[in-house]
KEKE-3310 file (N, C-alpha, C; in steps of 0.2 Angstrom, whole numbers, plus 5000, padded with zeros to 4 digits):
npx = (5004:5003:5011:5001:4996:4991:4977:4971:4957:4956:4943:4926:4922:4912:4920:4928:4921:4921:4935:4936:4931:4942:4953:4948:4948:4961:4971:4982:4980:4972:4958:4958:4953:4941:4940:4930:4924:4912:4907:4895:4893:4905:4902:4890:4896:4905:4896:4888:4897:4903:4893:4892:4905:4913:4925:4934:4935:4926:4930:4934:4924:4929:4930:4936:4953:4965:4966:4968:4980:4989:4989:4998:4997:4993:4998:4997:4989:4974:4969:4955:4950:4943:4952:4957:4959:4969:4983:4987:4984:4991:5004:5004:5001:5013:5022:5018:5023:5016:5012:5007:4992:4985:4971:4967:4965:4981:4984:4980:4990:5006:5016:5011:5010:5023:5028:5021:5027:5040:5039:5035:5046:5056:5052:5053:5042:5030:5023:5009:4998:4980:4977:4969:4971:4984:4988:4982:4984:4982:4987:5001:5002:4998:5009:5019:5016:5018:5031:5037:5036:5024:5015:5023:5032:5029:5017:5006:4993:4977:4964:4949:4939:4924:4908:4891:4884:4871:4855:4857:4870:4873:4875:4887:4903:4913:4910:4914:4925:4934:4936:4938:4947:4952:4941:4933:4945:4954:4947:4944:4953:4965:4967:4968:4979:4989:4988:4993:5006:5011:5011:5021:5032:5034:5040:5042:5032:5036:5030:5014:4996:4980:4962:4948:4932:4920:4915:4910:4907:4920:4926:4932:4921:4921:4935:4949:4965:4981:4997:5014:5027:5044:5053:5043:5031:5014:4999:4982:4968:4952:4940:4925:4911:4899:4895:4890:4895:4911:4926:4938:4952:4965:4979:4991:5003:5016:5013:5001:4987:4981:4967:4955:4940:4937:4947:4950:4941:4938:4925:4912:4915:4922:4934:4947:4951:4959:4961:4971:4974:4977:4978:4977:4980:4973:4976:4984:4985:4969:4959:4954:4952:4959:4958:4972:4976:4970:4969:4962:4966:4964:4963:4964:4955:4947:4937:4930:4928:4936:4946:4956:4955:4959:4956:4958:4971:4978:4978:4984:4996:5002:5002:5011:5023:5025:5027:5039:5048:5055:5056:5048:5052:5048:5034:5029:5036:5029:5017:5020:5024:5012:5004:5011:5010:4996:4993:5000:4992:4980:4984:4988:4975:4969:4976:4973:4974:4987:5003:5013:5029:5037:5049:5059)
npy = (4994:5011:5025:5036:5053:5067:5077:5094:5105:5121:5129:5127:5125:5122:5114:5108:5097:5087:5085:5080:5067:5063:5063:5053:5042:5040:5032:5035:5045:5055:5064:5076:5088:5101:5118:5133:5149:5150:5139:5132:5130:5123:5111:5106:5104:5094:5084:5081:5077:5066:5057:5052:5048:5041:5043:5032:5038:5052:5067:5082:5097:5114:5131:5144:5145:5144:5134:5123:5125:5126:5113:5100:5087:5088:5087:5092:5105:5109:5122:5129:5142:5158:5167:5180:5178:5169:5171:5176:5165:5154:5158:5159:5145:5139:5145:5138:5126:5118:5108:5113:5112:5121:5129:5135:5150:5153:5165:5183:5191:5188:5193:5192:5178:5175:5179:5170:5158:5159:5159:5146:5139:5144:5138:5125:5117:5108:5115:5115:5117:5115:5109:5096:5088:5087:5076:5065:5050:5051:5063:5062:5052:5059:5069:5060:5056:5068:5070:5059:5062:5060:5069:5076:5090:5100:5114:5121:5126:5125:5130:5128:5133:5133:5138:5140:5152:5152:5159:5159:5161:5174:5178:5173:5170:5171:5182:5193:5205:5208:5195:5186:5192:5189:5183:5174:5171:5167:5157:5148:5150:5147:5134:5131:5138:5131:5118:5122:5126:5114:5106:5113:5110:5117:5129:5146:5159:5170:5182:5189:5192:5199:5198:5206:5202:5204:5211:5212:5221:5224:5211:5199:5191:5185:5180:5180:5174:5176:5168:5168:5158:5152:5146:5147:5143:5143:5148:5149:5153:5152:5158:5157:5163:5164:5155:5138:5123:5118:5110:5109:5104:5106:5100:5104:5098:5097:5086:5079:5080:5081:5079:5082:5082:5085:5090:5096:5090:5074:5066:5057:5040:5023:5024:5035:5046:5051:5058:5055:5062:5061:5070:5071:5078:5076:5083:5098:5110:5111:5104:5091:5082:5069:5055:5050:5043:5038:5037:5032:5034:5025:5025:5015:5015:5024:5039:5047:5052:5041:5028:5028:5040:5057:5066:5060:5055:5067:5071:5059:5059:5071:5068:5058:5064:5072:5062:5057:5067:5076:5091:5095:5106:5108:5109:5121:5130:5128:5133:5146:5151:5149:5158:5170:5171:5172:5184:5192:5192:5197:5210:5214:5215:5225:5235:5240:5228:5226:5219:5210:5209:5195:5189:5193)
npz = (5000:4996:5003:5012:5009:5018:5016:5015:5012:5006:5005:4998:4985:4970:4961:4970:4975:4965:4966:4979:4977:4969:4978:4986:4978:4974:4980:4987:4996:5009:5015:5027:5032:5028:5024:5026:5024:5032:5044:5043:5030:5026:5033:5027:5014:5017:5022:5010:5001:5007:5007:4994:4990:5001:5014:5025:5038:5041:5034:5043:5046:5046:5052:5042:5037:5044:5054:5047:5040:5052:5056:5060:5055:5042:5026:5013:5003:4995:4984:4980:4980:4974:4961:4964:4977:4980:4980:4994:5001:4996:4998:5012:5015:5010:5018:5030:5027:5019:5005:4989:4979:4967:4960:4943:4934:4940:4947:4949:4941:4933:4940:4953:4954:4953:4966:4974:4969:4973:4987:4989:4984:4992:5004:5002:4996:4985:4971:4960:4947:4943:4931:4923:4912:4910:4916:4910:4901:4888:4883:4884:4874:4863:4863:4860:4847:4840:4843:4836:4823:4816:4810:4802:4800:4814:4814:4817:4829:4834:4845:4855:4868:4876:4884:4886:4896:4907:4913:4927:4928:4929:4942:4945:4951:4942:4934:4942:4944:4953:4959:4949:4938:4925:4918:4905:4899:4909:4915:4904:4893:4898:4898:4884:4881:4888:4882:4869:4872:4877:4866:4858:4864:4876:4873:4873:4866:4852:4850:4854:4853:4857:4856:4862:4862:4869:4885:4902:4916:4916:4914:4904:4892:4880:4870:4859:4855:4847:4843:4839:4836:4836:4821:4811:4817:4823:4833:4837:4848:4855:4867:4877:4885:4879:4869:4864:4872:4869:4865:4857:4848:4836:4828:4818:4805:4793:4785:4790:4801:4818:4828:4841:4850:4863:4872:4884:4895:4894:4884:4892:4895:4892:4886:4880:4866:4850:4833:4819:4804:4786:4772:4754:4737:4721:4710:4705:4718:4727:4721:4720:4734:4743:4754:4762:4773:4789:4806:4820:4837:4851:4868:4882:4898:4911:4907:4915:4932:4939:4946:4936:4930:4923:4933:4945:4943:4944:4957:4963:4957:4961:4975:4975:4971:4983:4993:4988:4991:4984:4976:4961:4949:4937:4936:4943:4934:4921:4924:4927:4915:4907:4913:4911:4897:4895:4902:4894:4882:4886:4890:4877:4871:4878:4873:4860:4853:4849:4843:4855:4860:4865:4867:4875)
capx = (5000:5007:5011:4995:4997:4985:4975:4966:4954:4955:4937:4921:4919:4909:4925:4931:4917:4924:4941:4935:4931:4948:4957:4946:4950:4968:4975:4988:4978:4966:4956:4956:4949:4938:4938:4926:4923:4907:4907:4889:4895:4910:4899:4886:4900:4907:4890:4886:4902:4904:4887:4893:4912:4915:4931:4933:4933:4923:4934:4931:4923:4932:4928:4942:4958:4971:4966:4971:4987:4992:4988:5005:4996:4991:5004:4996:4982:4971:4966:4950:4947:4944:4959:4959:4961:4974:4990:4988:4983:4996:5010:5003:5002:5020:5026:5017:5026:5011:5013:5001:4989:4981:4967:4969:4972:4984:4984:4978:4995:5012:5020:5008:5012:5031:5029:5018:5031:5046:5037:5035:5053:5060:5050:5054:5036:5029:5017:5006:4991:4975:4975:4969:4973:4991:4989:4979:4989:4981:4992:5007:5002:4998:5015:5023:5014:5021:5039:5039:5035:5019:5012:5028:5035:5023:5017:5000:4989:4971:4960:4943:4935:4918:4902:4885:4882:4864:4853:4860:4877:4873:4878:4893:4909:4917:4909:4916:4932:4939:4938:4940:4948:4953:4935:4934:4952:4957:4943:4944:4958:4971:4968:4970:4986:4993:4989:4998:5013:5014:5012:5027:5038:5035:5043:5039:5031:5040:5025:5007:4991:4973:4956:4943:4926:4915:4917:4905:4910:4928:4928:4931:4916:4923:4941:4953:4972:4986:5003:5019:5033:5050:5052:5037:5025:5009:4993:4976:4963:4946:4937:4919:4905:4893:4894:4889:4901:4916:4933:4941:4959:4968:4986:4993:5009:5017:5010:4995:4984:4978:4961:4951:4934:4936:4954:4950:4938:4936:4918:4912:4915:4927:4940:4948:4953:4960:4961:4976:4971:4982:4974:4981:4976:4974:4978:4988:4980:4965:4953:4951:4956:4959:4960:4978:4977:4966:4970:4959:4969:4960:4967:4960:4956:4940:4938:4927:4931:4937:4953:4961:4954:4964:4955:4961:4978:4981:4979:4988:5003:5004:5004:5017:5029:5025:5030:5046:5052:5059:5051:5049:5051:5045:5027:5028:5038:5024:5012:5022:5024:5005:5002:5014:5007:4989:4993:5002:4987:4975:4987:4987:4968:4967:4980:4970:4976:4994:5007:5017:5035:5037:5055:5064)
capy = (5000:5017:5030:5041:5060:5069:5083:5099:5109:5128:5131:5122:5127:5117:5110:5104:5091:5082:5083:5076:5060:5062:5061:5047:5036:5041:5026:5037:5051:5055:5071:5076:5094:5106:5124:5138:5155:5148:5132:5128:5128:5117:5105:5104:5101:5087:5079:5080:5073:5060:5053:5049:5046:5041:5041:5028:5043:5058:5073:5087:5104:5119:5138:5147:5141:5144:5128:5118:5127:5125:5106:5096:5081:5089:5087:5096:5108:5110:5128:5131:5149:5163:5169:5186:5177:5164:5173:5176:5158:5150:5160:5156:5138:5138:5146:5133:5120:5113:5107:5117:5111:5127:5129:5140:5153:5153:5172:5189:5193:5184:5196:5189:5171:5174:5179:5164:5152:5161:5157:5139:5137:5145:5133:5118:5114:5107:5119:5112:5119:5110:5107:5089:5084:5086:5069:5060:5047:5053:5069:5059:5048:5064:5071:5055:5056:5073:5069:5054:5065:5057:5074:5079:5096:5104:5121:5125:5123:5129:5127:5132:5130:5138:5136:5146:5154:5152:5164:5159:5163:5181:5179:5168:5174:5172:5189:5197:5207:5207:5188:5183:5197:5187:5180:5168:5170:5163:5151:5143:5151:5144:5127:5132:5140:5125:5113:5125:5126:5107:5104:5116:5108:5122:5135:5153:5162:5176:5188:5187:5197:5197:5202:5206:5203:5206:5210:5214:5223:5223:5204:5196:5186:5181:5182:5176:5175:5173:5167:5167:5155:5152:5141:5147:5140:5148:5146:5153:5150:5156:5155:5161:5161:5166:5150:5132:5119:5116:5110:5106:5106:5103:5101:5103:5098:5097:5080:5077:5084:5078:5082:5079:5086:5085:5090:5098:5085:5069:5064:5051:5033:5019:5026:5042:5045:5057:5056:5058:5062:5064:5071:5073:5081:5072:5088:5104:5114:5107:5103:5085:5080:5062:5053:5045:5039:5041:5033:5034:5031:5024:5023:5012:5019:5028:5046:5050:5052:5034:5027:5029:5046:5062:5070:5056:5055:5073:5070:5053:5061:5076:5065:5054:5069:5074:5056:5056:5072:5080:5096:5095:5113:5109:5111:5129:5133:5128:5137:5153:5152:5150:5164:5176:5172:5174:5191:5196:5192:5202:5217:5216:5216:5231:5240:5239:5222:5227:5213:5211:5205:5190:5186:5195)
capz = (5000:4995:5008:5012:5010:5021:5013:5018:5006:5008:5001:4997:4979:4967:4958:4975:4975:4960:4968:4985:4975:4966:4983:4989:4974:4972:4982:4991:4999:5014:5016:5034:5034:5023:5027:5023:5029:5036:5046:5041:5023:5026:5035:5022:5009:5019:5022:5003:4997:5011:5005:4987:4990:5008:5017:5031:5043:5038:5035:5048:5043:5050:5050:5041:5034:5048:5057:5042:5040:5058:5058:5058:5051:5035:5021:5007:5003:4988:4985:4974:4981:4968:4959:4968:4984:4980:4982:5001:5005:4993:5002:5019:5015:5009:5024:5035:5025:5016:4998:4986:4973:4966:4954:4938:4933:4947:4950:4944:4937:4933:4946:4959:4954:4955:4973:4976:4968:4977:4994:4988:4983:4998:5009:4999:4995:4979:4968:4954:4945:4943:4924:4924:4906:4910:4919:4906:4897:4881:4882:4883:4868:4858:4862:4857:4840:4838:4843:4831:4817:4812:4807:4798:4805:4817:4812:4819:4834:4835:4850:4857:4874:4877:4886:4886:4903:4908:4917:4934:4927:4930:4948:4945:4953:4936:4931:4947:4942:4959:4961:4943:4933:4918:4915:4901:4897:4914:4916:4899:4889:4901:4895:4877:4881:4891:4877:4864:4875:4878:4859:4856:4869:4882:4871:4874:4860:4851:4851:4855:4853:4860:4854:4867:4858:4873:4892:4906:4922:4916:4914:4897:4891:4874:4868:4855:4855:4842:4846:4835:4839:4831:4816:4807:4820:4826:4836:4839:4852:4856:4873:4877:4889:4875:4864:4866:4875:4864:4868:4851:4847:4830:4828:4810:4803:4785:4782:4793:4807:4824:4831:4846:4852:4870:4874:4891:4899:4889:4884:4896:4892:4894:4883:4877:4859:4846:4827:4815:4797:4781:4765:4748:4731:4714:4705:4708:4722:4731:4717:4722:4739:4744:4760:4761:4779:4794:4811:4827:4842:4857:4874:4888:4905:4911:4905:4920:4939:4942:4948:4931:4926:4924:4939:4950:4942:4946:4965:4964:4955:4966:4981:4974:4972:4990:4996:4986:4995:4980:4973:4954:4947:4930:4937:4943:4928:4916:4927:4926:4907:4905:4916:4907:4890:4896:4904:4888:4877:4889:4889:4870:4869:4881:4870:4853:4850:4846:4845:4861:4860:4871:4866:4880)
cpx = (5004:5006:5005:4997:4990:4984:4971:4964:4953:4949:4933:4918:4916:4914:4928:4927:4920:4931:4941:4935:4938:4953:4955:4948:4957:4972:4981:4986:4972:4965:4954:4952:4947:4937:4934:4925:4917:4907:4901:4890:4899:4906:4894:4890:4902:4901:4888:4891:4903:4899:4889:4900:4915:4922:4929:4931:4931:4928:4930:4930:4926:4930:4935:4947:4964:4972:4969:4978:4992:4992:4994:5004:4995:4998:5003:4989:4980:4967:4962:4947:4948:4951:4961:4961:4967:4981:4991:4988:4989:5003:5009:5004:5009:5024:5024:5019:5021:5012:5006:4999:4984:4977:4969:4963:4975:4984:4982:4983:5001:5016:5017:5010:5019:5032:5026:5024:5038:5045:5037:5042:5057:5058:5050:5047:5034:5023:5015:4999:4986:4973:4975:4971:4980:4993:4986:4984:4988:4986:4998:5008:5002:5005:5020:5022:5018:5029:5041:5038:5029:5015:5017:5031:5029:5023:5011:4996:4983:4966:4954:4940:4930:4912:4897:4883:4874:4862:4856:4867:4878:4876:4884:4899:4914:4916:4911:4924:4937:4941:4941:4942:4949:4947:4936:4941:4956:4954:4944:4951:4965:4972:4970:4977:4991:4994:4993:5005:5016:5015:5019:5032:5040:5039:5039:5038:5035:5036:5018:5002:4984:4968:4950:4936:4920:4917:4911:4908:4918:4930:4927:4926:4918:4930:4945:4961:4976:4993:5008:5025:5039:5049:5046:5031:5020:5003:4988:4972:4957:4942:4931:4914:4899:4891:4893:4896:4905:4922:4937:4948:4961:4975:4989:5001:5010:5014:5004:4993:4981:4972:4958:4946:4933:4943:4955:4947:4935:4928:4918:4911:4921:4934:4941:4951:4955:4961:4967:4974:4977:4978:4979:4977:4978:4977:4982:4983:4976:4958:4950:4955:4954:4961:4966:4978:4973:4966:4966:4963:4965:4964:4962:4960:4950:4942:4934:4930:4931:4944:4958:4960:4959:4963:4959:4969:4982:4983:4984:4995:5006:5006:5010:5023:5030:5029:5037:5051:5056:5055:5053:5047:5048:5037:5026:5031:5033:5018:5013:5022:5017:5003:5004:5011:5000:4989:4995:4996:4982:4978:4987:4980:4966:4972:4979:4973:4983:4998:5012:5023:5036:5044:5060:5064)
cpy = (5006:5021:5035:5048:5063:5076:5088:5103:5116:5130:5125:5123:5121:5112:5105:5098:5086:5080:5080:5069:5058:5059:5054:5041:5036:5035:5029:5044:5051:5062:5071:5082:5098:5112:5129:5144:5154:5141:5128:5126:5123:5111:5102:5101:5094:5082:5077:5075:5066:5055:5049:5046:5046:5039:5036:5032:5049:5064:5078:5094:5109:5126:5141:5142:5140:5137:5123:5119:5125:5117:5102:5090:5082:5090:5092:5099:5109:5117:5130:5138:5153:5165:5175:5184:5172:5166:5173:5169:5153:5152:5158:5149:5136:5139:5142:5127:5115:5113:5110:5114:5117:5127:5135:5144:5154:5160:5177:5191:5188:5187:5193:5181:5170:5175:5173:5158:5153:5158:5149:5136:5138:5140:5126:5114:5113:5112:5115:5116:5114:5108:5099:5085:5083:5079:5064:5057:5048:5059:5066:5055:5054:5067:5066:5055:5062:5073:5064:5056:5063:5062:5078:5085:5100:5111:5125:5122:5128:5126:5131:5129:5136:5134:5142:5147:5155:5158:5165:5161:5170:5183:5176:5173:5175:5179:5194:5199:5207:5200:5185:5188:5195:5184:5174:5166:5165:5157:5145:5144:5148:5137:5127:5134:5135:5120:5116:5124:5119:5105:5107:5115:5113:5128:5141:5156:5168:5182:5185:5194:5195:5201:5201:5207:5206:5206:5213:5215:5223:5216:5202:5190:5182:5184:5177:5179:5172:5173:5165:5164:5154:5146:5141:5144:5145:5145:5151:5150:5155:5153:5160:5159:5162:5160:5143:5128:5116:5116:5106:5109:5102:5105:5099:5103:5098:5091:5077:5081:5079:5082:5079:5085:5087:5085:5092:5092:5080:5067:5057:5045:5029:5020:5033:5041:5051:5054:5059:5057:5065:5064:5072:5076:5077:5077:5094:5108:5109:5105:5096:5082:5072:5060:5048:5041:5042:5035:5036:5030:5031:5022:5020:5016:5024:5035:5050:5049:5045:5034:5029:5036:5051:5066:5066:5055:5061:5073:5064:5055:5066:5073:5061:5058:5071:5068:5055:5061:5076:5085:5096:5102:5114:5111:5118:5132:5134:5133:5144:5155:5153:5156:5170:5177:5174:5181:5195:5197:5197:5209:5219:5218:5223:5237:5240:5234:5222:5220:5215:5207:5201:5187:5188:5191)
cpz = (5000:5001:5007:5013:5013:5018:5017:5012:5009:5003:4999:4990:4975:4964:4964:4977:4971:4963:4975:4982:4972:4972:4986:4985:4972:4974:4987:4994:5004:5015:5023:5035:5028:5027:5023:5027:5034:5038:5044:5034:5022:5028:5030:5016:5011:5019:5015:5000:5001:5009:4998:4986:4997:5010:5023:5037:5040:5039:5040:5044:5048:5047:5048:5038:5039:5052:5053:5041:5046:5060:5056:5055:5044:5031:5016:5007:4996:4989:4979:4975:4974:4967:4963:4975:4985:4982:4990:5004:5002:4997:5009:5020:5014:5015:5030:5033:5022:5008:4995:4979:4972:4959:4949:4937:4940:4951:4946:4939:4938:4939:4953:4960:4955:4962:4976:4975:4972:4984:4994:4988:4989:5004:5007:4998:4987:4977:4961:4953:4944:4936:4923:4918:4906:4912:4915:4901:4890:4879:4880:4876:4862:4857:4859:4849:4837:4837:4838:4824:4813:4808:4802:4803:4808:4816:4815:4825:4835:4840:4852:4863:4876:4881:4887:4893:4903:4912:4924:4934:4929:4937:4950:4947:4947:4932:4936:4945:4947:4961:4955:4937:4926:4914:4911:4899:4902:4915:4911:4894:4892:4899:4888:4876:4883:4885:4871:4866:4875:4871:4856:4861:4874:4880:4872:4867:4859:4852:4851:4854:4855:4857:4859:4864:4863:4881:4896:4913:4922:4915:4907:4897:4884:4871:4863:4855:4849:4845:4840:4838:4834:4826:4812:4810:4823:4829:4837:4844:4853:4862:4874:4882:4885:4870:4867:4869:4869:4867:4863:4851:4840:4829:4821:4809:4795:4782:4785:4799:4812:4827:4836:4848:4859:4874:4882:4896:4894:4890:4888:4893:4894:4891:4881:4870:4856:4838:4823:4808:4792:4775:4760:4742:4725:4709:4709:4712:4726:4728:4719:4728:4740:4751:4760:4767:4785:4800:4817:4832:4848:4863:4880:4894:4905:4910:4911:4927:4942:4944:4943:4927:4927:4930:4945:4950:4944:4953:4966:4962:4959:4972:4981:4974:4979:4994:4994:4989:4991:4976:4965:4951:4940:4931:4938:4937:4922:4918:4926:4919:4905:4907:4912:4900:4890:4898:4898:4883:4879:4888:4882:4868:4872:4878:4862:4849:4846:4847:4850:4860:4866:4871:4871:4886)
residu = (MET:GLU:LYS:GLN:VAL:VAL:TRP:GLY:PHE:LEU:GLY:ALA:ALA:GLY:ILE:ALA:GLU:LYS:ASN:TRP:ALA:SER:VAL:GLN:ARG:SER:GLY:ASN:GLY:ILE:LEU:LYS:SER:VAL:GLY:SER:ARG:ARG:LEU:GLU:LYS:ALA:GLN:GLN:PHE:VAL:ASP:ARG:CYS:GLN:ALA:PHE:ALA:PRO:PHE:ASP:GLU:ALA:PRO:GLN:ALA:VAL:GLU:GLY:TYR:GLU:VAL:ILE:LEU:SER:ASP:PRO:GLU:ILE:ASP:ALA:VAL:TYR:ILE:PRO:LEU:PRO:THR:GLY:LEU:ARG:LYS:GLU:TRP:VAL:ILE:ARG:ALA:ALA:GLU:ALA:GLY:LYS:HIS:VAL:LEU:CYS:GLU:LYS:PRO:CYS:ALA:PRO:THR:SER:GLU:ASP:LEU:GLU:GLU:MET:LEU:ARG:ALA:CYS:GLU:GLN:ASN:GLY:VAL:GLN:PHE:MET:ASP:GLY:VAL:MET:PHE:MET:HIS:ASN:PRO:ARG:LEU:ALA:LYS:ILE:LEU:GLU:VAL:LEU:HIS:GLN:GLY:GLU:LEU:GLY:THR:LEU:ARG:ARG:VAL:ASP:SER:CYS:PHE:SER:PHE:LEU:GLY:ASP:GLU:GLU:PHE:GLU:GLY:ASP:ILE:ARG:LEU:ASN:SER:ALA:LEU:GLU:PRO:ALA:GLY:CYS:LEU:GLY:ASP:LEU:GLY:TRP:TYR:CYS:LEU:ARG:MET:THR:LEU:MET:CYS:PHE:GLN:LYS:ASP:ALA:PRO:LEU:LYS:VAL:ARG:GLY:PHE:LEU:TYR:GLU:GLU:LYS:ASN:GLY:VAL:PRO:LEU:GLU:PHE:ARG:GLY:ASP:LEU:ILE:PHE:SER:GLY:GLY:ARG:SER:ALA:SER:PHE:HIS:CYS:SER:PHE:ASN:THR:THR:LEU:GLU:GLN:SER:CYS:ARG:ILE:SER:GLY:THR:THR:GLY:ALA:LEU:SER:LEU:ASP:ASP:PHE:VAL:GLN:PRO:ILE:GLU:GLY:PRO:GLN:THR:LYS:PHE:LEU:VAL:THR:LYS:LEU:GLY:SER:ARG:ASN:GLU:GLY:CYS:ASP:TYR:SER:THR:LEU:ILE:ASP:GLU:GLN:GLU:HIS:ARG:LEU:SER:GLY:LYS:SER:THR:ASN:ASP:SER:GLY:SER:GLN:GLU:THR:LEU:LEU:PHE:HIS:ASN:PHE:ALA:LYS:LEU:VAL:THR:LEU:GLY:GLU:VAL:ASP:LEU:ALA:TRP:PRO:LYS:ILE:SER:LEU:LEU:THR:GLN:LYS:VAL:MET:ASP:ALA:THR:LEU:ASN:SER:ALA:ARG:GLN:GLU:SER:ARG:TRP:ILE:ASP:PHE:SER:HIS)
# end
């Protein structure tokens, strides 16, 4: 049996319900405490989650977060607090010697995130953001396909992540500029940027620009970004609270293209998949296109919150790092790069969409 990492949750947000189950099914984690500003809310959260994914001993509900940070039995904390509140509690958690799994976007600005990461490094604790697809074996297979040259020379990544906010969305914190200043860009665009950066081997872009199509209360509702990389590579992404649920990604090379319609959260089922397509032309140009090859790659393993799902693997892999006792700096590094690119695209959008040099 693997060594068990003891967790505390700083917050009882909706996404924390899914991640309660992730800890419970991880095989190497125990949730001891859940904190909220109101004890009643924390207790209701515990009762609700314990009913569908029970721990042998029910986690305790506590008022506030200080009790969790001062608990010597707790090894790591998960922080799903609103973006505007994360900086304080990530730093305080690090100073208390707790490893930090932080929801995304990690901070209001890259300067804030740099402070947070310094605190983690100075106190020898692991930092990781909550991008679940990073832990899905499908991503590793996609990167293998790209590395082996199955698409030829990689040139382009296009992605979209959106959902339509309903009437109840009007009161959502994602429309609060103090709590979620990046709006759809932080909530959805972060995933598009991360996927792009992973496809391009974590290279930083040379320049970026952003287009803010709509905002409300200073919060982006619909956004597009363009990125230029070295070697003639480029990427674009679209994120929105105004269009139907879409999570598409197309990766194009000189000889083929890879596509998937569920790159953020896999469609529910017993497998995950992606498609590699190679087209040709019978005449000059594109008068008559022909299908040269098409391969659907299917990977076994549950795509929903089960023992082998990306949600569970996120918490399992993080806990494994904690038990190894060696901080992996690759995780905070990719978080900071994602944050910096996101900030730059938003700055561009607020400066008449001018290109911003990112090569320095």
